[in-house]
C-alpha positions in Angstrom: 29.0 125.8 17.7 28.4 127.7 14.4 30.4 127.1 11.7 33.8 128.4 11.2 33.6 131.7 8.7 36.6 134.4 8.1 36.4 137.0 10.7 38.5 140.6 10.5 39.0 142.7 13.2 39.6 146.4 12.8 41.1 148.9 15.3 43.4 151.9 15.6 44.7 150.3 18.9 46.7 147.1 18.3 50.0 145.6 19.6 52.5 146.7 19.8 50.6 149.7 21.7 50.2 148.1 25.3 46.2 148.6 26.9 43.4 147.0 27.9 41.3 146.9 24.5 45.0 145.5 21.9 44.7 142.8 25.1 41.4 142.3 24.6 41.4 142.1 20.4 44.7 139.8 20.9 42.9 137.3 23.6 39.4 137.0 21.9 41.4 136.7 18.8 43.2 133.9 19.7 40.4 132.1 21.6 38.1 131.9 18.3 41.0 130.4 16.6 40.7 128.1 19.0 36.9 127.8 17.7 37.5 127.3 14.7 37.3 130.6 13.0 39.8 132.3 10.7 41.0 135.6 12.3 42.7 138.6 11.2 43.8 142.2 12.1 43.5 145.1 10.2 45.3 148.3 11.7 47.5 151.2 11.5 51.5 150.6 11.2 54.0 151.5 13.6 56.8 153.4 13.4 59.4 152.7 12.3 60.0 149.5 11.2 55.7 148.1 11.9 54.2 147.5 8.5 53.1 145.4 6.4 51.8 141.9 7.6 52.9 140.1 10.3 52.3 136.9 12.4 51.1 136.4 15.9 50.5 133.1 17.7 48.8 131.1 18.1 48.1 131.5 14.1 46.6 135.3 14.5 47.3 137.6 10.5 47.9 141.4 11.3 48.3 144.0 8.1 49.7 146.7 9.5 48.1 149.6 7.5 50.8 152.6 6.5 48.7 155.0 8.2 50.4 157.6 10.7 48.6 157.8 13.8 48.0 161.4 15.0 47.5 160.9 19.1 47.2 158.5 21.3 47.8 155.9 18.7 44.3 156.9 16.3 44.7 157.7 13.1 42.8 161.1 11.5 39.5 159.5 9.5 38.8 160.4 6.1 36.8 157.4 5.3 37.5 157.3 1.5 41.9 156.3 1.3 41.0 152.9 3.8 38.7 151.6 1.4 41.5 150.3 -1.4 43.4 148.6 1.1 40.3 147.3 3.1 38.5 146.3 -0.3 41.7 144.4 -1.2 42.7 142.7 2.2 39.1 141.1 3.0 38.2 139.6 -1.1 41.8 138.2 -0.6 41.2 136.8 2.7 37.6 136.4 1.8 35.9 137.8 4.8 32.3 137.2 6.4 32.1 139.3 9.2 34.0 142.2 10.6 34.5 143.3 14.1 35.1 146.6 14.5 36.8 147.8 18.4 36.5 151.0 20.1 34.9 154.7 19.5 38.0 156.6 19.2 39.2 154.3 16.1 39.0 155.8 13.1 40.0 152.6 10.7 37.2 150.9 12.9 34.3 153.5 11.8 35.1 153.4 8.4 35.7 149.6 8.3 32.0 149.5 9.2 30.9 152.2 6.1 32.8 150.4 3.9 31.9 147.2 4.4 28.0 147.0 3.2 29.5 147.5 -0.3 31.2 143.9 -0.2 28.1 142.0 1.5 30.1 141.8 4.6 28.5 142.1 8.0 29.2 144.2 10.9 29.8 144.6 14.6 31.6 146.7 17.3 32.8 147.0 20.9 32.9 150.2 22.5 35.3 149.7 25.5 35.1 153.3 26.8 32.6 156.1 27.8 32.6 159.5 26.7 30.6 162.1 27.9 27.5 164.5 26.4 28.5 168.2 27.3 32.5 168.7 26.2 33.4 169.7 22.0 35.3 165.6 22.2 32.5 163.7 23.3 30.1 165.8 21.4 32.4 165.5 18.1 33.5 161.5 19.2 29.9 160.3 19.7 28.1 162.3 16.1 31.1 160.0 14.9 30.2 157.0 15.8 26.4 157.8 15.3 26.8 158.1 11.7 29.0 154.4 11.6 26.4 152.6 14.4 23.1 153.9 12.2 23.5 150.9 10.4 25.9 148.2 11.8 24.4 144.5 12.5 25.2 144.2 16.2 26.9 146.3 19.4 28.8 144.9 22.1 29.5 146.8 25.1 31.7 145.7 28.2 29.3 146.6 31.0 26.0 147.5 31.3 26.5 150.9 32.2 28.8 150.7 29.3 25.8 149.7 26.9 23.3 152.4 28.5 26.3 155.0 27.7 26.7 153.8 23.9 22.6 153.3 23.6 22.5 157.5 24.2 26.0 158.0 22.4 25.2 156.0 19.1 21.4 156.7 18.8 21.0 153.1 19.6 16.7 153.0 19.8 13.5 153.7 17.5 10.4 154.6 17.6 7.7 151.7 18.7 5.4 150.8 16.4 2.3 150.4 19.2 3.3 153.1 21.3 4.9 156.8 20.4 8.1 155.8 22.6 11.4 155.1 21.9 12.9 151.1 22.7 16.4 150.1 22.3 17.0 148.5 19.4 17.4 144.6 19.9 20.9 144.3 18.4 22.9 146.0 21.6 24.7 143.0 23.9 26.8 143.2 27.3 29.8 140.9 27.0 32.2 141.7 29.6 36.5 141.5 29.6 38.1 138.8 31.1 41.1 137.7 32.0 44.0 135.1 32.2 43.8 133.9 35.7 46.8 132.1 35.8 49.5 135.0 34.8 48.0 136.2 38.6 48.0 133.9 40.8 48.3 135.2 44.7 51.7 135.7 46.3 52.6 134.1 49.2 51.1 135.2 52.6 52.3 138.9 53.7 52.4 140.1 57.0 50.3 142.8 58.3 51.9 144.7 60.5 52.6 146.9 57.0 49.9 147.7 54.8 50.1 148.2 51.5 48.4 149.6 49.0 48.8 149.5 45.2 47.6 151.8 42.5 48.2 151.0 38.9 47.0 153.2 36.3 47.3 155.9 33.4 48.7 159.1 35.8 45.6 161.1 34.0 42.6 163.2 35.2 40.2 160.8 34.3 41.9 158.1 36.1 41.2 160.9 39.4 45.7 160.8 40.0 43.7 164.3 41.8 41.3 162.2 44.4 45.0 160.0 44.8 47.3 163.2 45.9 44.8 164.6 48.3 43.5 161.4 50.1 47.1 159.9 50.1 49.2 162.3 52.4 45.5 162.0 55.1 46.0 158.3 55.2 49.6 158.5 55.1 49.3 160.9 58.7 46.3 158.1 60.3 48.1 155.3 59.6 52.0 155.3 60.1 52.3 152.1 58.8 50.8 152.0 55.8 52.8 152.4 52.6 51.9 153.2 48.4 53.2 151.8 45.9 52.2 153.6 42.3 52.4 152.5 38.6 52.3 154.3 35.7 52.6 157.1 33.9 50.9 160.2 32.3 50.5 164.3 32.8 49.6 164.0 36.6 52.6 162.3 37.5 54.4 165.7 38.3 51.5 166.2 40.3 52.3 163.7 42.8 55.7 163.8 42.7 54.6 167.7 43.8 52.8 165.8 47.0 55.6 163.4 47.8 57.7 166.3 48.1 55.7 169.2 49.6 55.0 165.9 52.8 58.2 164.9 52.7 56.6 161.2 52.4 59.8 159.4 49.9 59.8 157.0 52.2 55.9 156.3 52.3 55.3 156.7 48.3 57.3 154.5 45.9 57.1 156.1 42.1 57.4 152.8 40.2 56.8 154.9 36.4 55.5 152.4 33.3 54.8 149.1 34.5 55.0 146.8 31.1 52.1 144.4 31.3 53.8 140.9 32.4 55.4 142.9 35.0 52.5 143.7 37.1 51.7 140.4 38.8 55.4 141.4 40.2 53.9 145.1 41.5 50.6 143.5 42.5 52.1 140.3 44.9 53.9 143.5 46.8 50.5 144.9 48.1 46.8 144.1 50.0 45.0 146.9 49.0 44.7 148.1 45.5 43.2 151.3 45.0 41.0 153.0 42.1 39.6 156.7 42.4 38.9 156.8 38.1 36.2 158.9 37.9 34.5 157.3 35.0 35.3 153.8 34.2 33.2 151.5 31.5 34.8 147.9 33.2 37.9 148.3 35.2 40.6 145.6 34.2 43.0 147.1 36.3 40.6 145.8 38.7 39.9 142.8 37.8 44.1 141.7 37.4 43.8 143.5 41.1 41.4 140.8 42.5 42.2 138.1 40.6 45.8 138.5 42.6 44.4 138.2 46.5 44.3 142.0 46.5 41.3 143.9 48.3 39.9 146.1 46.0 39.1 150.0 47.3 37.3 151.8 44.0 35.4 154.9 43.3 31.8 154.3 42.8 31.0 155.2 39.0 31.0 153.9 36.1 30.6 149.9 35.4 32.9 149.1 38.4 30.0 148.2 40.3 29.4 145.6 38.0 32.6 143.6 37.9 32.7 142.1 41.3 31.2 140.7 44.6 30.1 142.8 47.4 32.7 141.0 50.0 35.4 141.8 47.5 35.4 145.6 46.8 34.5 148.2 48.9 33.4 151.3 47.0 33.5 154.5 47.6 32.1 157.7 46.6 34.1 160.2 43.9 35.7 162.9 47.3 38.1 162.6 49.2 36.4 162.5 52.2 34.5 159.4 50.4 38.1 157.8 49.2 39.2 157.9 52.9 36.9 156.5 55.0 36.6 154.0 52.2 40.9 153.3 52.3 40.0 152.9 56.6 37.8 150.2 56.4 39.6 148.0 53.8 42.6 148.2 56.1 40.1 147.3 59.1 38.8 144.3 57.0 42.7 143.6 55.7 43.9 143.4 59.6 41.1 141.6 60.6 41.7 138.3 58.2 38.9 138.5 56.3 39.9 139.0 53.0 41.2 135.1 51.7 43.3 136.0 48.5 43.5 132.8 47.5 39.6 131.9 47.9 39.1 135.9 45.8 41.8 134.3 42.8 39.4 131.2 42.7 36.1 133.3 42.6 37.3 135.4 39.9 39.0 132.4 37.5 35.2 130.9 38.0 33.6 134.7 37.2 35.7 135.6 34.4 37.4 133.7 30.8 38.0 133.9 27.6 37.2 130.8 26.2 33.5 132.3 27.7 33.4 135.3 26.1 34.9 133.6 22.7 31.5 131.6 23.2 29.2 134.7 23.5 30.6 137.1 20.9 30.6 133.9 18.7 26.2 132.9 19.9 26.1 137.4 18.4 28.1 136.4 15.3 25.2 133.9 14.5 22.8 136.1 15.1 24.2 138.6 12.5 25.0 136.2 10.0 21.7 135.1 10.0 19.8 138.1 10.1 19.2 140.0 6.7 20.8 142.4 5.6 19.9 146.3 4.7 19.6 147.7 1.7 21.8 151.0 0.2 17.7 152.9 0.3 17.1 151.4 4.4 21.3 152.8 5.0 20.1 156.3 3.3 16.5 156.5 4.7 18.7 155.6 8.7 22.2 158.3 7.6 19.5 161.2 7.4 17.6 160.3 10.4 20.9 161.5 12.2 20.3 165.1 11.9 19.1 168.2 9.5 23.0 168.7 9.6 24.7 165.5 10.5 22.4 163.7 8.0 22.9 164.8 4.8 26.9 165.2 5.2 27.2 161.8 6.2 24.5 160.6 3.5 27.3 162.5 0.7 29.5 160.1 2.8 27.4 157.4 2.0 27.3 157.9 -1.8 30.8 158.7 -2.8 31.6 155.7 -1.1 29.9 153.2 -3.3 31.1 155.4 -6.1 34.7 155.2 -5.3 34.1 151.8 -4.7 32.5 151.6 -8.1 35.8 152.9 -10.1 37.9 150.8 -7.7 36.2 147.7 -8.6 36.4 148.8 -12.7 39.9 149.7 -11.9 41.6 146.7 -10.0 39.2 144.2 -10.9 38.6 140.9 -8.7 39.6 138.4 -10.8 43.3 139.9 -10.8 43.6 140.1 -7.2 46.1 137.5 -5.4 43.1 135.3 -3.0 44.8 133.6 0.0 43.9 129.8 -0.4 45.8 128.6 2.3 46.0 129.8 6.2 48.1 129.0 8.8 47.5 125.0 10.1 47.6 124.8 13.7 47.5 120.7 13.4 50.4 121.1 10.6 52.4 123.4 13.1 52.2 121.3 16.1 52.7 118.1 14.1 56.2 119.9 12.4 57.4 121.9 15.6 57.3 118.7 17.5 59.2 116.6 15.0 61.3 119.6 14.7 61.7 119.7 19.1 62.4 115.7 18.9 65.0 116.2 15.8 67.1 118.5 18.2 66.6 116.2 21.6 68.1 113.3 19.1 70.8 115.0 18.0 71.9 116.0 21.8 
């Protein structure tokens, strides 16, 4: 185990918002705290009153900065207004390393830009897959490439995600001995995990009526159009099959119209938004979990469904084939015929009794746990802390390599960032800051809470 360090998680996506990235950051932080590190989170505010400093168990300090998200919890990148907050926080908290999350997080990219000014090491985790052709992807990829040119390490959640991130972030360099491009050796793969005790299989269910569960954001990239096209075919071919669909999004209207058109109100149940604490209660109603995503870096919903004992049917896209053993999942091509055939085969497997929910739970429990994720992440941190830092000249040369247009723009931003930092050093001297000398003491908290509990019991 490496010596204790102070870590700042920086992202636009954190609680009280709900999602895979938010849960990943919280669980990773909690397990790093258990391993003896100090961890804080820096994110934006959430109207109306989630602003300032909050504490989350177990001893996780969260800075909610007064930045307003513009869309889907993401803030507008401006590169400079974050620097005064960033400098003050990381100096006060004695931060050694920042860990930015999500390629759409402007705060994360800005944190990587500012960190070198203070000699702080940087790690970035990419949670998603993006394309290369549409305008949004092109702009996002160039923003990420500018940040990752000077990052100390990159973590991806799947090998497919690693390939995607390497191409989008231009994480390669020319080999010295042969004229070929090689991937940088600081790109790692560490998957998601889950708390398996929260996804115990339910009681055994009869298979005379098969229930197919879908839990997803109802959006185009989640393949809801495939679900709209396939569900009526399945209901027509199997009179004893039911669908339970949970989630919200722009494609909800398509599902409602499909159900009305085919008069399947008694066969397809639409739950609307499902809170994370209610996910298991929905999953244990089913026999089969269906994922129709058109792109997926990892797919935490698939992992949760498998842990709850459901047999999984999924489109073969992105990093999904890396998640489960072959006998726990049936893959489909991302078209109507492929999904239909895969569901037919899954129904046969479930009715045949060859899928054991309890055994599936135990296998997922062994394969994925947050303690192992924290341990592997700690190894990345140790490698980063031992690696040499890049000088400003090297950072400028790497930034100029972005291209004849983006290179000079990012270099100007880098230089202006340095000048603004020097101004802040003069305007707000470090010796005038109110440093944090003590952090949350978990042992003391347990001692005090135990004493209070004993006092309450004795008073009854």
